[in-house]
C-alpha positions as CSV (number, residue, x, y, z in Angstrom):
1,M,-65.1,-53.5,-208.5
2,S,-68.5,-53.2,-210.2
3,A,-69.0,-49.4,-210.0
4,R,-67.8,-46.7,-212.4
5,G,-66.0,-44.0,-210.7
6,L,-64.0,-40.8,-210.7
7,F,-60.7,-39.7,-209.1
8,V,-60.8,-36.0,-208.2
9,T,-57.2,-34.7,-208.0
10,G,-55.7,-31.3,-208.0
11,T,-52.8,-29.1,-209.0
12,D,-52.0,-28.6,-205.3
13,T,-53.5,-28.7,-201.8
14,G,-56.3,-26.2,-201.0
15,V,-57.5,-25.8,-204.6
16,G,-61.1,-26.9,-204.1
17,K,-61.1,-30.7,-204.7
18,T,-63.7,-31.2,-202.1
19,R,-66.1,-28.7,-203.5
20,V,-65.7,-30.1,-206.9
21,A,-66.2,-33.6,-205.8
22,V,-69.4,-32.5,-203.9
23,A,-70.6,-30.8,-207.2
24,L,-70.0,-33.9,-209.1
25,I,-71.9,-36.1,-206.7
26,H,-74.9,-33.8,-206.9
27,A,-74.7,-33.7,-210.8
28,L,-74.5,-37.5,-210.7
29,R,-77.3,-38.0,-208.3
30,A,-79.5,-35.7,-210.6
31,Q,-79.1,-38.4,-213.2
32,G,-80.8,-40.8,-210.9
33,L,-77.6,-42.6,-209.8
34,N,-76.7,-44.0,-206.5
35,V,-73.4,-42.3,-205.6
36,A,-71.0,-43.2,-203.0
37,A,-68.1,-40.9,-201.9
38,M,-64.6,-41.7,-200.6
39,K,-61.6,-39.9,-199.2
40,P,-59.1,-42.6,-198.8
41,V,-56.7,-40.5,-196.8
42,A,-57.4,-37.4,-194.9
43,A,-55.1,-35.3,-192.7
44,G,-56.2,-32.4,-190.4
45,C,-59.0,-33.0,-187.9
46,A,-59.5,-32.4,-184.2
47,P,-59.2,-35.3,-181.9
48,G,-62.2,-37.5,-182.1
49,A,-63.8,-35.2,-184.7
50,L,-64.5,-36.0,-188.3
51,N,-62.4,-34.5,-191.1
52,E,-64.3,-31.5,-192.7
53,D,-63.8,-32.9,-196.2
54,V,-65.0,-36.3,-195.2
55,S,-68.1,-34.8,-193.5
56,A,-68.9,-32.8,-196.8
57,L,-68.6,-35.9,-198.9
58,L,-70.8,-38.0,-196.6
59,Q,-73.5,-35.4,-196.6
60,A,-73.4,-35.1,-200.5
61,A,-73.6,-38.8,-201.2
62,N,-76.8,-40.8,-201.3
63,V,-75.3,-44.3,-200.6
64,A,-75.0,-45.1,-196.8
65,A,-71.6,-46.5,-196.0
66,E,-69.4,-47.3,-193.1
67,L,-66.9,-44.6,-192.2
68,R,-64.0,-47.0,-192.3
69,D,-64.7,-47.5,-196.1
70,V,-65.4,-43.8,-196.9
71,N,-62.2,-42.7,-195.0
72,P,-59.8,-45.7,-194.3
73,Y,-57.0,-43.5,-193.1
74,S,-57.4,-40.3,-191.0
75,F,-54.7,-38.3,-189.3
76,E,-54.9,-35.3,-186.9
77,P,-52.0,-33.2,-188.2
78,A,-52.7,-31.2,-191.4
79,I,-49.5,-32.3,-193.0
80,A,-48.6,-34.5,-195.9
81,P,-50.2,-37.9,-195.6
82,H,-47.0,-40.0,-195.7
83,I,-45.5,-37.9,-192.9
84,A,-48.7,-38.0,-190.8
85,A,-48.8,-41.8,-191.2
86,E,-45.2,-42.1,-190.1
87,L,-45.8,-39.9,-187.0
88,A,-48.8,-42.2,-186.2
89,G,-46.8,-45.3,-186.6
90,V,-49.0,-46.4,-189.6
91,T,-48.2,-47.5,-193.2
92,I,-50.8,-46.5,-195.7
93,D,-51.7,-49.7,-197.4
94,L,-53.2,-49.4,-200.9
95,D,-54.7,-52.9,-200.7
96,V,-56.8,-51.8,-197.6
97,I,-58.0,-48.7,-199.6
98,A,-58.8,-51.0,-202.7
99,A,-60.8,-53.2,-200.6
100,A,-62.9,-50.4,-199.0
101,Y,-63.4,-49.0,-202.4
102,G,-64.7,-52.5,-203.5
103,R,-67.2,-52.5,-200.8
104,L,-68.5,-49.1,-201.8
105,A,-68.6,-50.0,-205.4
106,A,-70.8,-52.9,-204.7
107,A,-73.3,-50.7,-203.2
108,A,-73.3,-47.9,-205.7
109,D,-73.6,-47.0,-209.4
110,V,-70.8,-44.6,-209.1
111,V,-68.1,-43.8,-206.5
112,V,-66.5,-40.3,-206.5
113,V,-63.1,-40.6,-204.9
114,E,-61.3,-37.5,-203.7
115,G,-57.5,-37.5,-203.5
116,A,-55.4,-35.6,-200.9
117,G,-53.2,-32.7,-201.9
118,G,-51.8,-33.0,-205.4
119,W,-51.5,-35.7,-208.0
120,R,-48.1,-36.9,-206.9
121,V,-48.4,-36.6,-203.2
122,P,-46.6,-39.5,-201.3
123,L,-48.7,-42.1,-199.5
124,N,-45.8,-44.4,-198.4
125,A,-42.1,-45.1,-199.2
126,S,-42.9,-46.0,-202.7
127,E,-46.5,-45.1,-203.7
128,D,-48.4,-42.0,-204.2
129,M,-51.9,-40.6,-205.3
130,A,-51.1,-41.5,-208.9
131,T,-50.4,-45.2,-207.9
132,L,-53.7,-45.2,-206.1
133,A,-55.7,-43.9,-209.1
134,Q,-54.1,-46.6,-211.1
135,K,-54.8,-49.3,-208.7
136,L,-58.5,-48.4,-208.5
137,G,-58.7,-48.0,-212.3
138,L,-60.5,-44.6,-212.0
139,A,-60.7,-41.7,-214.6
140,A,-59.2,-38.5,-213.3
141,V,-60.8,-35.0,-213.0
142,L,-58.2,-32.3,-212.4
143,V,-59.1,-29.3,-210.3
144,V,-57.0,-26.2,-211.2
145,G,-56.9,-23.6,-208.6
146,L,-56.9,-20.2,-210.2
147,R,-54.0,-18.4,-208.8
148,L,-50.5,-17.2,-210.0
149,G,-48.6,-20.3,-211.3
150,C,-51.7,-22.4,-212.1
151,V,-50.9,-22.8,-215.7
152,N,-47.4,-24.4,-215.0
153,H,-48.9,-26.7,-212.2
154,A,-51.8,-27.7,-214.3
155,V,-49.8,-28.6,-217.4
156,L,-47.3,-30.6,-215.4
157,S,-50.1,-32.5,-213.5
158,A,-52.1,-33.2,-216.6
159,A,-48.9,-34.5,-218.4
160,S,-48.2,-36.8,-215.4
161,I,-51.8,-38.2,-215.4
162,V,-51.7,-38.9,-219.1
163,S,-48.2,-40.5,-218.9
164,A,-49.4,-42.7,-216.0
165,G,-52.1,-44.2,-218.3
166,V,-54.8,-43.0,-216.1
167,P,-58.1,-42.1,-218.1
168,W,-58.6,-38.4,-218.4
169,T,-62.2,-37.1,-217.9
170,G,-61.4,-33.5,-218.0
171,W,-60.6,-30.4,-215.9
172,I,-62.3,-27.7,-213.8
173,A,-61.1,-24.3,-213.0
174,N,-61.8,-23.2,-209.4
175,R,-61.9,-19.6,-208.3
176,I,-60.1,-20.0,-204.9
177,K,-60.0,-16.1,-204.4
178,P,-62.8,-13.6,-205.0
179,A,-60.8,-12.2,-207.9
180,M,-57.6,-13.1,-209.9
181,P,-55.9,-10.5,-212.0
182,Y,-56.2,-11.6,-215.7
183,E,-58.3,-14.5,-214.8
184,A,-59.8,-14.9,-218.3
185,Q,-56.3,-14.9,-219.9
186,N,-55.2,-17.6,-217.5
187,V,-58.3,-19.8,-218.3
188,A,-57.7,-19.3,-222.0
189,A,-54.1,-20.3,-221.6
190,L,-55.2,-23.5,-219.8
191,Q,-57.7,-24.3,-222.4
192,A,-55.0,-24.0,-225.1
193,R,-52.7,-26.3,-223.2
194,L,-54.8,-28.9,-221.4
195,P,-56.5,-32.1,-222.9
196,G,-60.2,-31.5,-223.0
197,P,-63.0,-31.3,-222.1
198,F,-63.0,-28.1,-219.9
199,L,-65.8,-29.0,-217.6
200,G,-66.4,-25.3,-216.3
201,V,-65.2,-22.6,-213.9
202,Q,-66.5,-23.2,-210.3
203,P,-67.3,-19.8,-208.7
204,F,-65.7,-18.5,-205.5
205,L,-67.6,-19.8,-202.5
206,T,-67.5,-18.8,-198.9
207,V,-70.1,-21.3,-197.5
208,P,-70.1,-25.1,-197.3
209,T,-71.4,-26.8,-200.5
210,A,-72.7,-30.1,-199.1
211,D,-76.4,-29.1,-200.0
212,Q,-75.6,-26.9,-202.9
213,G,-77.8,-29.0,-205.3
214,V,-76.9,-29.4,-209.1
215,P,-74.2,-26.9,-209.9
216,Q,-75.1,-24.6,-212.9
217,W,-71.3,-24.0,-213.8
218,L,-70.8,-27.7,-214.9
219,T,-71.0,-28.0,-218.7
220,P,-73.1,-30.8,-220.3
221,P,-70.0,-33.1,-220.8
222,T,-69.7,-33.4,-217.0
223,I,-73.2,-34.5,-216.6
224,S,-73.0,-37.2,-219.1
225,I,-69.3,-38.6,-218.5
226,L,-70.6,-41.8,-217.0
227,E,-73.3,-42.6,-219.5
């Protein structure tokens, strides 16, 4: 696997992983890098339609790739991946995902991989997103959705990432609501408890971000993480 890469994970589902992944892709492209995107497992798409997260990643990336490599596993029900796979009579195979990643890596300088759900979401009977990040050998970026309970979820997720021996790149706070009571205090609590670096606070957004350009909220360490 020749390319360097990032594994974008989150404290839960619906915390903004796709928007952060798209932002990182644009930031890396601004460095003159060829960036491929990957969503190994996606759940929740209309029959015959492309998953919205996969579509946003494809629009953001500047490396052309086959859909089977960008998104090896796609399921219609918007439910946990291992349950969706079971209902479809499919077993999610990490070797299949690793092979697809290898093809993307061969064509890119960097591959940004977005997980599904949170850090320990099951993929099959014995493996989960943490196992996948380990197998691909990628550094983790943790997206923390700013809402009640986020400090607990973030601290537990970060501890699990570190204990798994996965390299830690940093974390991003994402405003998933227009306003959160005591937001500044919660971000301060996160900064005091999470490993650095703190890469920024993504503002609340109500529109797709595939063409947002280089995000201004990312701190300099994010732009240079792969140098």
